[in-house]
TIMI-2910 file (N, C-alpha, C, CB; in pm, 1 decimal, decimal comma, always signed):
<rs>
+----------+----------+----------+----------+----------+----------+----------+----------+----------+----------+----------+----------+------+
!      n_x !      n_y !      n_z !     ca_x !     ca_y !     ca_z !      c_x !      c_y !      c_z !     cb_x !     cb_y !     cb_z ! resn !
+----------+----------+----------+----------+----------+----------+----------+----------+----------+----------+----------+----------+------+
!  +2146,5 !  -2360,0 !  +7970,1 !  +2228,3 !  -2358,5 !  +8090,0 !  +2137,0 !  -2335,4 !  +8209,7 !  +2339,2 !  -2249,4 !  +8081,5 !  Met !
!  +2144,4 !  -2421,3 !  +8311,0 !  +2058,4 !  -2403,8 !  +8429,3 !  +2096,9 !  -2278,7 !  +8507,6 !  +2066,9 !  -2527,2 !  +8520,7 !  Pro !
!  +1998,3 !  -2217,6 !  +8566,6 !  +2022,1 !  -2099,1 !  +8649,5 !  +2086,1 !  -2140,1 !  +8780,5 !  +1890,8 !  -2022,5 !  +8675,7 !  Ala !
!  +2160,8 !  -2049,8 !  +8839,3 !  +2222,8 !  -2076,3 !  +8968,9 !  +2115,4 !  -2080,9 !  +9076,4 !  +2329,1 !  -1969,0 !  +9002,7 !  Phe !
!  +2120,4 !  -2178,8 !  +9159,5 !  +2023,2 !  -2193,8 !  +9268,1 !  +2090,7 !  -2162,1 !  +9400,7 !  +1963,1 !  -2337,3 !  +9270,1 !  Ser !
!  +2020,8 !  -2087,9 !  +9483,2 !  +2073,1 !  -2056,6 !  +9616,4 !  +2084,2 !  -2181,5 !  +9700,6 !  +1984,5 !  -1954,2 !  +9686,6 !  Ala !
!  +2013,5 !  -2285,9 !  +9662,9 !  +2015,5 !  -2411,7 !  +9737,6 !  +2120,0 !  -2509,0 !  +9684,0 !  +1878,5 !  -2476,7 !  +9733,7 !  Asn !
!  +2192,1 !  -2470,1 !  +9581,3 !  +2292,1 !  -2559,4 !  +9523,5 !  +2403,4 !  -2585,2 !  +9625,0 !  +2350,2 !  -2499,5 !  +9392,9 !  Ala !
!  +2448,6 !  -2707,2 !  +9626,5 !  +2557,1 !  -2743,0 !  +9717,7 !  +2690,3 !  -2715,4 !  +9649,7 !  +2547,2 !  -2892,0 !  +9761,0 !  Glu !
!  +2770,9 !  -2637,0 !  +9713,2 !  +2903,5 !  -2604,9 !  +9660,1 !  +3005,3 !  -2674,1 !  +9748,5 !  +2928,6 !  -2449,6 !  +9654,7 !  Val !
!  +3088,3 !  -2757,2 !  +9687,9 !  +3188,9 !  -2830,4 !  +9763,7 !  +3326,1 !  -2792,3 !  +9712,9 !  +3167,1 !  -2982,8 !  +9753,3 !  Arg !
!  +3413,1 !  -2768,7 !  +9802,3 !  +3551,8 !  -2742,4 !  +9766,3 !  +3640,7 !  -2792,2 !  +9879,0 !  +3575,6 !  -2590,8 !  +9738,6 !  Ser !
!  +3759,0 !  -2827,5 !  +9841,7 !  +3856,5 !  -2872,6 !  +9940,3 !  +3982,8 !  -2790,4 !  +9923,5 !  +3886,4 !  -3024,8 !  +9925,4 !  Glu !
!  +4027,5 !  -2735,6 ! +10033,1 !  +4150,5 !  -2657,8 ! +10033,2 !  +4237,4 !  -2710,2 ! +10145,4 !  +4122,5 !  -2504,9 ! +10049,5 !  Ile !
!  +4359,1 !  -2736,1 ! +10113,1 !  +4453,4 !  -2784,7 ! +10212,3 !  +4550,0 !  -2672,4 ! +10247,2 !  +4529,6 !  -2909,7 ! +10160,6 !  Ser !
!  +4579,3 !  -2657,4 ! +10374,8 !  +4673,1 !  -2555,5 ! +10421,2 !  +4771,4 !  -2619,1 ! +10518,6 !  +4598,3 !  -2436,7 ! +10488,0 !  Arg !
!  +4886,9 !  -2561,5 ! +10524,9 !  +4982,4 !  -2607,9 ! +10624,9 !  +5060,9 !  -2488,2 ! +10676,7 !  +5077,9 !  -2715,9 ! +10566,0 !  Ser !
!  +5113,0 !  -2503,9 ! +10795,6 !  +5192,2 !  -2397,5 ! +10855,4 !  +5290,3 !  -2456,5 ! +10954,7 !  +5102,2 !  -2293,6 ! +10923,7 !  Thr !
!  +5398,7 !  -2387,6 ! +10972,7 !  +5494,5 !  -2423,1 ! +11076,9 !  +5468,0 !  -2343,7 ! +11204,3 !  +5637,8 !  -2399,1 ! +11028,4 !  Asn !
!  +5367,3 !  -2257,2 ! +11201,0 !  +5340,4 !  -2167,1 ! +11312,8 !  +5191,7 !  -2165,2 ! +11350,8 !  +5386,8 !  -2025,9 ! +11278,1 !  His !
!  +5133,7 !  -2278,8 ! +11386,1 !  +4990,5 !  -2279,8 ! +11418,8 !  +4957,3 !  -2194,0 ! +11540,2 !  +4944,2 !  -2421,8 ! +11443,5 !  Pro !
!  +5052,1 !  -2174,3 ! +11628,2 !  +5027,5 !  -2094,4 ! +11748,7 !  +5016,1 !  -1945,5 ! +11717,7 !  +5138,7 !  -2117,2 ! +11850,0 !  Asp !
!  +5048,9 !  -1905,4 ! +11595,1 !  +5041,4 !  -1764,7 ! +11557,4 !  +4901,4 !  -1723,9 ! +11510,3 !  +5142,4 !  -1735,4 ! +11448,5 !  Ala !
!  +4810,8 !  -1819,6 ! +11492,9 !  +4675,0 !  -1788,7 ! +11446,9 !  +4589,4 !  -1737,7 ! +11560,7 !  +4610,0 !  -1911,7 ! +11384,2 !  Phe !
!  +4506,9 !  -1638,7 ! +11529,7 !  +4408,0 !  -1597,2 ! +11628,6 !  +4289,9 !  -1694,1 ! +11620,8 !  +4361,7 !  -1448,8 ! +11604,6 !  Asp !
!  +4194,4 !  -1681,3 ! +11712,3 !  +4082,2 !  -1776,2 ! +11720,6 !  +4000,6 !  -1777,9 ! +11592,0 !  +3991,3 !  -1741,1 ! +11838,8 !  Ala !
!  +3979,3 !  -1663,0 ! +11529,8 !  +3899,5 !  -1657,3 ! +11407,1 !  +3967,3 !  -1735,5 ! +11294,0 !  +3877,1 !  -1510,7 ! +11364,5 !  Ala !
!  +4096,8 !  -1721,9 ! +11281,0 !  +4168,6 !  -1794,9 ! +11176,7 !  +4171,0 !  -1944,3 ! +11207,2 !  +4312,0 !  -1741,4 ! +11162,5 !  Met !
!  +4193,5 !  -1980,9 ! +11330,1 !  +4201,1 !  -2121,8 ! +11368,5 !  +4070,2 !  -2194,4 ! +11339,1 !  +4235,7 !  -2134,7 ! +11516,7 !  Ala !
!  +3957,2 !  -2126,4 ! +11350,0 !  +3827,4 !  -2189,7 ! +11323,3 !  +3811,5 !  -2228,5 ! +11177,4 !  +3714,4 !  -2096,8 ! +11363,6 !  Arg !
!  +3887,3 !  -2169,7 ! +11088,9 !  +3875,1 !  -2199,3 ! +10946,7 !  +3935,9 !  -2334,5 ! +10909,2 !  +3940,8 !  -2089,8 ! +10866,1 !  Arg !
!  +4008,0 !  -2394,2 ! +10999,1 !  +4067,9 !  -2525,0 ! +10974,9 !  +3975,8 !  -2633,4 ! +11029,1 !  +4208,3 !  -2534,7 ! +11039,8 !  Phe !
!  +3929,5 !  -2719,6 ! +10940,3 !  +3840,9 !  -2826,4 ! +10982,3 !  +3918,7 !  -2933,3 ! +11060,5 !  +3771,0 !  -2888,8 ! +10860,2 !  Met !
!  +4035,2 !  -2967,5 ! +11010,2 !  +4118,3 !  -3068,5 ! +11075,0 !  +4253,6 !  -3007,0 ! +11106,4 !  +4134,1 !  -3194,9 ! +10985,6 !  Phe !
!  +4306,4 !  -3042,9 ! +11220,2 !  +4439,2 !  -2995,1 ! +11258,7 !  +4525,9 !  -3116,5 ! +11291,1 !  +4431,5 !  -2896,7 ! +11381,2 !  Arg !
!  +4634,5 !  -3127,4 ! +11221,5 !  +4727,5 !  -3237,4 ! +11242,7 !  +4861,7 !  -3176,4 ! +11277,9 !  +4737,8 !  -3330,5 ! +11116,7 !  Val !
!  +4917,2 !  -3218,7 ! +11386,8 !  +5044,2 !  -3164,5 ! +11432,6 !  +5151,7 !  -3271,7 ! +11419,2 !  +5033,8 !  -3114,2 ! +11579,1 !  Asn !
!  +5250,3 !  -3246,6 ! +11334,7 !  +5360,9 !  -3339,9 ! +11316,6 !  +5479,2 !  -3292,2 ! +11399,2 !  +5399,7 !  -3352,9 ! +11166,7 !  Phe !
!  +5508,5 !  -3363,4 ! +11501,0 !  +5620,4 !  -3329,2 ! +11589,5 !  +5749,8 !  -3387,5 ! +11532,6 !  +5595,1 !  -3382,1 ! +11734,5 !  Arg !
!  +5863,8 !  -3337,6 ! +11578,7 !  +5990,9 !  -3396,7 ! +11534,8 !  +5996,9 !  -3545,6 ! +11569,8 !  +6109,9 !  -3322,3 ! +11599,1 !  Pro !
!  +6070,3 !  -3619,1 ! +11489,8 !  +6083,9 !  -3763,6 ! +11511,0 !  +6168,7 !  -3792,2 ! +11634,4 !  +6146,2 !  -3830,9 ! +11387,3 !  Leu !
!  +6130,0 !  -3893,6 ! +11707,7 !  +6210,2 !  -3939,4 ! +11820,8 !  +6337,5 !  -4005,3 ! +11766,3 !  +6128,9 !  -4039,1 ! +11911,5 !  Ala !
!  +6437,9 !  -4020,0 ! +11851,0 !  +6565,5 !  -4078,0 ! +11808,7 !  +6550,7 !  -4212,3 ! +11740,6 !  +6656,1 !  -4092,7 ! +11926,4 !  Gly !
!  +6470,9 !  -4300,5 ! +11799,4 !  +6451,1 !  -4433,8 ! +11740,6 !  +6381,8 !  -4424,2 ! +11605,1 !  +6368,8 !  -4522,9 ! +11835,4 !  Glu !
!  +6289,9 !  -4328,4 ! +11591,7 !  +6220,0 !  -4310,4 ! +11464,7 !  +6315,3 !  -4260,2 ! +11356,6 !  +6103,0 !  -4212,7 ! +11481,4 !  Gln !
!  +6404,1 !  -4167,5 ! +11392,4 !  +6502,1 !  -4117,2 ! +11295,6 !  +6590,6 !  -4230,5 ! +11244,9 !  +6588,7 !  -4006,4 ! +11358,6 !  Arg !
!  +6638,7 !  -4310,9 ! +11337,0 !  +6726,6 !  -4422,8 ! +11298,6 !  +6653,3 !  -4524,9 ! +11212,8 !  +6783,0 !  -4491,5 ! +11423,2 !  Leu !
!  +6532,6 !  -4561,1 ! +11252,8 !  +6455,6 !  -4662,1 ! +11179,8 !  +6420,4 !  -4612,9 ! +11039,3 !  +6327,3 !  -4697,9 ! +11257,1 !  Ala !
!  +6378,7 !  -4487,5 ! +11027,8 !  +6341,7 !  -4433,9 ! +10897,2 !  +6463,7 !  -4423,8 ! +10806,2 !  +6275,4 !  -4296,4 ! +10912,5 !  Leu !
!  +6574,6 !  -4377,8 ! +10860,2 !  +6696,3 !  -4368,3 ! +10779,8 !  +6738,6 !  -4506,0 ! +10729,8 !  +6809,9 !  -4304,0 ! +10861,2 !  Phe !
!  +6736,2 !  -4604,5 ! +10817,4 !  +6773,8 !  -4741,0 ! +10778,5 !  +6677,3 !  -4796,0 ! +10673,6 !  +6776,5 !  -4833,8 ! +10901,9 !  Ala !
!  +6549,5 !  -4770,2 ! +10691,2 !  +6450,4 !  -4819,8 ! +10595,5 !  +6468,5 !  -4754,9 ! +10457,8 !  +6308,3 !  -4793,5 ! +10647,8 !  Glu !
!  +6489,4 !  -4624,8 ! +10456,6 !  +6500,1 !  -4554,6 ! +10329,3 !  +6631,2 !  -4581,8 ! +10256,7 !  +6485,2 !  -4407,2 ! +10351,7 !  Leu !
!  +6738,2 !  -4604,6 ! +10332,0 !  +6867,1 !  -4633,9 ! +10267,3 !  +6883,4 !  -4781,9 ! +10238,2 !  +6982,3 !  -4586,2 ! +10354,8 !  Thr !
!  +6802,7 !  -4865,4 ! +10301,9 !  +6811,2 !  -5009,4 ! +10278,2 !  +6927,2 !  -5076,8 ! +10347,6 !  +6820,8 !  -5035,4 ! +10133,1 !  Gly !
!  +6983,9 !  -5011,0 ! +10448,2 !  +7095,8 !  -5070,2 ! +10521,3 !  +7095,6 !  -5020,1 ! +10665,4 !  +7230,5 !  -5036,7 ! +10452,2 !  Gln !
!  +7154,6 !  -5098,2 ! +10755,7 !  +7160,3 !  -5052,8 ! +10894,6 !  +7247,8 !  -4928,2 ! +10907,5 !  +7213,6 !  -5164,7 ! +10985,5 !  Pro !
!  +7217,8 !  -4846,7 ! +11007,1 !  +7297,0 !  -4725,6 ! +11027,2 !  +7430,2 !  -4759,5 ! +11092,0 !  +7220,4 !  -4624,1 ! +11113,4 !  Thr !
!  +7532,7 !  -4690,0 ! +11047,4 !  +7665,2 !  -4708,8 ! +11105,9 !  +7671,4 !  -4632,9 ! +11238,6 !  +7777,7 !  -4660,1 ! +11008,0 !  Ser !
!  +7778,0 !  -4652,9 ! +11313,3 !  +7797,4 !  -4582,3 ! +11439,5 !  +7802,5 !  -4432,1 ! +11415,2 !  +7926,2 !  -4630,0 ! +11509,4 !  Val !
!  +7875,0 !  -4390,2 ! +11311,0 !  +7886,6 !  -4247,4 ! +11279,9 !  +7751,0 !  -4189,7 ! +11237,2 !  +7991,7 !  -4225,0 ! +11168,6 !  Asn !
!  +7676,6 !  -4261,3 ! +11153,5 !  +7545,1 !  -4214,3 ! +11111,2 !  +7450,4 !  -4202,3 ! +11230,8 !  +7485,8 !  -4309,1 ! +11005,8 !  Gln !
!  +7456,8 !  -4298,9 ! +11320,4 !  +7373,4 !  -4296,2 ! +11441,9 !  +7406,7 !  -4174,1 ! +11525,8 !  +7393,2 !  -4425,0 ! +11525,4 !  Thr !
!  +7534,3 !  -4145,3 ! +11539,7 !  +7577,5 !  -4028,0 ! +11617,1 !  +7525,8 !  -3899,1 ! +11554,6 !  +7730,8 !  -4023,5 ! +11627,1 !  Arg !
!  +7536,9 !  -3888,4 ! +11422,7 !  +7492,2 !  -3767,0 ! +11353,4 !  +7340,1 !  -3751,9 ! +11364,6 !  +7534,9 !  -3770,6 ! +11204,4 !  Ile !
!  +7266,9 !  -3859,1 ! +11341,8 !  +7120,7 !  -3853,3 ! +11351,2 !  +7074,9 !  -3818,5 ! +11492,6 !  +7059,5 !  -3986,9 ! +11308,3 !  Leu !
!  +7149,5 !  -3863,8 ! +11592,8 !  +7114,8 !  -3831,6 ! +11731,6 !  +7123,6 !  -3681,3 ! +11756,5 !  +7207,4 !  -3906,7 ! +11828,9 !  Ala !
!  +7212,5 !  -3613,3 ! +11684,6 !  +7228,3 !  -3469,8 ! +11701,5 !  +7124,1 !  -3386,0 ! +11628,3 !  +7363,2 !  -3430,1 ! +11655,9 !  Gly !
!  +7043,5 !  -3448,5 ! +11544,2 !  +6940,4 !  -3376,8 ! +11469,0 !  +6805,8 !  -3393,1 ! +11539,4 !  +6932,4 !  -3428,6 ! +11322,2 !  Leu !
!  +6798,1 !  -3339,2 ! +11659,9 !  +6683,2 !  -3364,6 ! +11748,4 !  +6551,1 !  -3311,1 ! +11696,2 !  +6709,2 !  -3304,9 ! +11882,3 !  Ala !
!  +6551,9 !  -3212,0 ! +11607,7 !  +6427,0 !  -3154,8 ! +11555,5 !  +6395,7 !  -3203,9 ! +11413,6 !  +6435,1 !  -3002,0 ! +11556,5 !  Gln !
!  +6457,4 !  -3314,3 ! +11374,4 !  +6436,5 !  -3369,4 ! +11240,8 !  +6291,7 !  -3416,2 ! +11225,1 !  +6534,3 !  -3486,2 ! +11214,1 !  Leu !
!  +6230,5 !  -3380,9 ! +11110,7 !  +6091,2 !  -3416,8 ! +11085,1 !  +6079,9 !  -3499,9 ! +10957,5 !  +6003,8 !  -3290,4 ! +11074,3 !  Thr !
!  +5959,7 !  -3548,0 ! +10931,8 !  +5934,3 !  -3619,3 ! +10807,1 !  +5957,7 !  -3527,5 ! +10686,8 !  +5790,5 !  -3674,6 ! +10805,2 !  Leu !
!  +5930,8 !  -3398,7 ! +10704,5 !  +5953,7 !  -3303,0 ! +10597,0 !  +6098,9 !  -3294,9 ! +10555,1 !  +5906,4 !  -3167,6 ! +10638,5 !  Gly !
!  +6190,1 !  -3302,0 ! +10651,8 !  +6333,2 !  -3302,2 ! +10618,8 !  +6366,5 !  -3423,7 ! +10531,4 !  +6419,8 !  -3303,1 ! +10748,6 !  His !
!  +6313,8 !  -3539,0 ! +10570,7 !  +6338,2 !  -3661,1 ! +10493,4 !  +6278,8 !  -3648,6 ! +10352,9 !  +6278,5 !  -3784,0 ! +10565,9 !  Phe !
!  +6156,0 !  -3596,6 ! +10344,0 !  +6088,8 !  -3585,0 ! +10214,1 !  +6164,6 !  -3491,1 ! +10120,6 !  +5944,9 !  -3535,2 ! +10232,9 !  Ala !
!  +6206,8 !  -3376,7 ! +10171,4 !  +6278,5 !  -3280,9 ! +10087,2 !  +6414,1 !  -3334,0 ! +10042,7 !  +6296,7 !  -3149,9 ! +10161,3 !  Asn !
!  +6486,4 !  -3396,8 ! +10134,8 !  +6618,4 !  -3447,5 ! +10097,2 !  +6606,2 !  -3569,2 ! +10005,7 !  +6699,5 !  -3483,5 ! +10222,6 !  Ser !
!  +6499,3 !  -3646,0 ! +10019,8 !  +6482,9 !  -3764,9 !  +9935,8 !  +6468,6 !  -3727,1 !  +9788,6 !  +6360,7 !  -3845,8 !  +9981,0 !  Arg !
!  +6406,5 !  -3614,5 !  +9760,7 !  +6392,8 !  -3570,8 !  +9621,4 !  +6529,8 !  -3555,5 !  +9556,5 !  +6315,1 !  -3437,9 !  +9613,5 !  Lys !
!  +6621,9 !  -3493,4 !  +9628,9 !  +6757,0 !  -3475,0 !  +9575,4 !  +6832,2 !  -3608,1 !  +9570,2 !  +6835,1 !  -3373,3 !  +9660,7 !  Arg !
!  +6816,7 !  -3688,9 !  +9673,8 !  +6884,7 !  -3818,6 !  +9679,0 !  +6841,3 !  -3906,3 !  +9562,1 !  +6855,9 !  -3889,9 !  +9812,6 !  Val !
!  +6710,7 !  -3910,8 !  +9536,0 !  +6660,7 !  -3992,6 !  +9425,2 !  +6708,8 !  -3939,3 !  +9290,6 !  +6507,9 !  -3997,6 !  +9427,7 !  Asp !
!  +6703,4 !  -3806,9 !  +9274,3 !  +6743,8 !  -3747,2 !  +9146,7 !  +6891,7 !  -3769,8 !  +9118,3 !  +6713,5 !  -3598,0 !  +9146,2 !  Ala !
!  +6972,9 !  -3762,7 !  +9222,9 !  +7118,6 !  -3775,8 !  +9206,5 !  +7169,9 !  -3916,5 !  +9233,8 !  +7189,1 !  -3679,2 !  +9297,8 !  Leu !
!  +7080,3 !  -4006,0 !  +9276,2 !  +7115,4 !  -4146,0 !  +9307,5 !  +7229,0 !  -4154,0 !  +9409,2 !  +7155,3 !  -4221,3 !  +9179,2 !  Arg !
!  +7207,3 !  -4084,9 !  +9521,2 !  +7309,6 !  -4078,5 !  +9625,3 !  +7300,4 !  -4195,7 !  +9720,9 !  +7298,0 !  -3949,0 !  +9702,3 !  Leu !
!  +7412,7 !  -4230,2 !  +9782,1 !  +7418,2 !  -4336,6 !  +9881,5 !  +7383,7 !  -4285,1 ! +10020,5 !  +7556,1 !  -4400,4 !  +9882,5 !  Gly !
!  +7395,3 !  -4373,2 ! +10120,0 !  +7353,6 !  -4342,8 ! +10256,7 !  +7429,2 !  -4224,6 ! +10317,7 !  +7372,3 !  -4464,4 ! +10343,4 !  Ala !
!  +7561,1 !  -4220,7 ! +10301,9 !  +7637,9 !  -4111,1 ! +10361,7 !  +7603,7 !  -3977,2 ! +10296,4 !  +7788,3 !  -4138,6 ! +10349,2 !  Asp !
!  +7585,3 !  -3978,6 ! +10164,0 !  +7546,5 !  -3855,5 ! +10094,7 !  +7405,3 !  -3814,4 ! +10136,3 !  +7554,3 !  -3874,2 !  +9940,8 !  Ala !
!  +7316,9 !  -3913,0 ! +10158,5 !  +7181,5 !  -3883,2 ! +10203,5 !  +7186,3 !  -3815,5 ! +10340,7 !  +7095,8 !  -4012,3 ! +10209,1 !  Trp !
!  +7269,3 !  -3867,9 ! +10426,5 !  +7282,4 !  -3808,3 ! +10559,5 !  +7332,5 !  -3664,0 ! +10548,6 !  +7378,3 !  -3892,1 ! +10647,4 !  Leu !
!  +7424,5 !  -3640,0 ! +10457,0 !  +7472,2 !  -3503,2 ! +10434,5 !  +7356,3 !  -3413,8 ! +10387,0 !  +7588,1 !  -3502,1 ! +10330,3 !  His !
!  +7273,6 !  -3464,2 ! +10297,4 !  +7157,2 !  -3389,1 ! +10248,7 !  +7060,8 !  -3359,3 ! +10363,5 !  +7084,5 !  -3467,8 ! +10137,1 !  Glu !
!  +7040,3 !  -3456,2 ! +10451,7 !  +6954,6 !  -3434,1 ! +10569,3 !  +7011,2 !  -3323,5 ! +10657,8 !  +6939,7 !  -3564,4 ! +10650,7 !  Leu !
!  +7141,8 !  -3326,4 ! +10678,8 !  +7205,3 !  -3222,5 ! +10760,5 !  +7189,2 !  -3084,9 ! +10696,1 !  +7354,6 !  -3254,1 ! +10781,0 !  Gln !
!  +7204,5 !  -3078,3 ! +10564,3 !  +7188,7 !  -2951,3 ! +10493,0 !  +7044,6 !  -2900,7 ! +10503,5 !  +7228,8 !  -2967,4 ! +10344,9 !  Glu !
!  +6949,3 !  -2989,8 ! +10486,3 !  +6807,6 !  -2954,0 ! +10496,2 !  +6774,7 !  -2906,2 ! +10636,9 !  +6718,3 !  -3073,9 ! +10458,4 !  Glu !
!  +6825,8 !  -2976,4 ! +10734,6 !  +6804,9 !  -2941,6 ! +10875,4 !  +6861,4 !  -2802,9 ! +10905,6 !  +6870,2 !  -3046,8 ! +10967,3 !  Tyr !
!  +6982,7 !  -2777,4 ! +10858,9 !  +7046,8 !  -2648,4 ! +10883,0 !  +6972,5 !  -2536,0 ! +10811,2 !  +7193,2 !  -2652,1 ! +10837,6 !  Ala !
!  +6924,5 !  -2562,6 ! +10691,1 !  +6853,7 !  -2459,5 ! +10614,9 !  +6725,0 !  -2418,6 ! +10684,8 !  +6822,9 !  -2509,1 ! +10473,4 !  Ala !
!  +6651,7 !  -2514,5 ! +10736,2 !  +6526,2 !  -2481,7 ! +10804,4 !  +6552,0 !  -2417,9 ! +10940,0 !  +6440,5 !  -2607,1 ! +10821,4 !  Lys !
!  +6659,6 !  -2456,3 ! +11004,4 !  +6689,5 !  -2400,5 ! +11136,4 !  +6727,4 !  -2253,0 ! +11127,2 !  +6802,6 !  -2479,3 ! +11203,1 !  Ala !
!  +6784,6 !  -2212,3 ! +11014,7 !  +6828,0 !  -2073,4 ! +10999,6 !  +6732,0 !  -1989,3 ! +10915,8 !  +6965,0 !  -2069,7 ! +10937,3 !  Thr !
!  +6622,0 !  -2051,3 ! +10868,8 !  +6526,1 !  -1977,0 ! +10785,1 !  +6457,5 !  -1869,7 ! +10868,5 !  +6420,3 !  -2072,8 ! +10722,8 !  Ala !
!  +6426,7 !  -1755,7 ! +10805,8 !  +6355,4 !  -1651,4 ! +10878,6 !  +6219,1 !  -1701,9 ! +10925,5 !  +6338,7 !  -1526,4 ! +10790,8 !  Pro !
!  +6174,0 !  -1653,6 ! +11039,0 !  +6048,7 !  -1698,7 ! +11098,7 !  +5934,3 !  -1599,5 ! +11080,2 !  +6069,1 !  -1724,6 ! +11245,1 !  Arg !
!  +5947,3 !  -1510,0 ! +10982,1 !  +5846,2 !  -1408,1 ! +10959,8 !  +5718,7 !  -1471,9 ! +10904,9 !  +5898,7 !  -1299,9 ! +10863,4 !  Arg !
!  +5604,2 !  -1426,2 ! +10951,6 !  +5475,6 !  -1475,5 ! +10904,4 !  +5404,0 !  -1360,2 ! +10834,9 !  +5389,5 !  -1533,3 ! +11022,2 !  Ile !
!  +5337,5 !  -1388,7 ! +10726,9 !  +5259,1 !  -1287,3 ! +10658,9 !  +5317,5 !  -1251,1 ! +10524,7 !  +5248,0 !  -1164,9 ! +10743,9 !  Gly !
!  +5272,3 !  -1141,7 ! +10473,4 !  +5311,4 !  -1099,7 ! +10338,5 !  +5402,6 !   -979,5 ! +10342,3 !  +5188,9 !  -1068,4 ! +10254,6 !  Phe !
+----------+----------+----------+----------+----------+----------+----------+----------+----------+----------+----------+----------+------+
</rs>
C-alpha cells in the first residue's frame, strides 16, 4: 500500500443548496464555489411549463389559478410532479398538487440551523 503523500491531490465535490443565501456570513459564503439563484417563475413561464408538462393548453380557470401563485418555482413543479407521476393524475389534479406544494412551502417555518 503506498504511503500518503502531502502532495497528493484530493478531489471531492459537495453540492449544497439553501432557501436563505442572505443568511450566510462572509466566511460561509466563501465556501461556495458557484452560486446559482433560482427566482420564482414569471407568469408566462408558469403557464408554459404547466402546459408543457400536462401536454395540453391551460384552461381559463387554470390560467387564473397559476396567475395567483406568484412565487411558484421549479422546485414546486418538481416536487408535485413526483406525486402526479406516481398517481397518474391529470392536469386539474396536478394543479391542485401545485397549490398544495405552494401552500406547504409558504407556511413552512423559516428557522435556520440545528
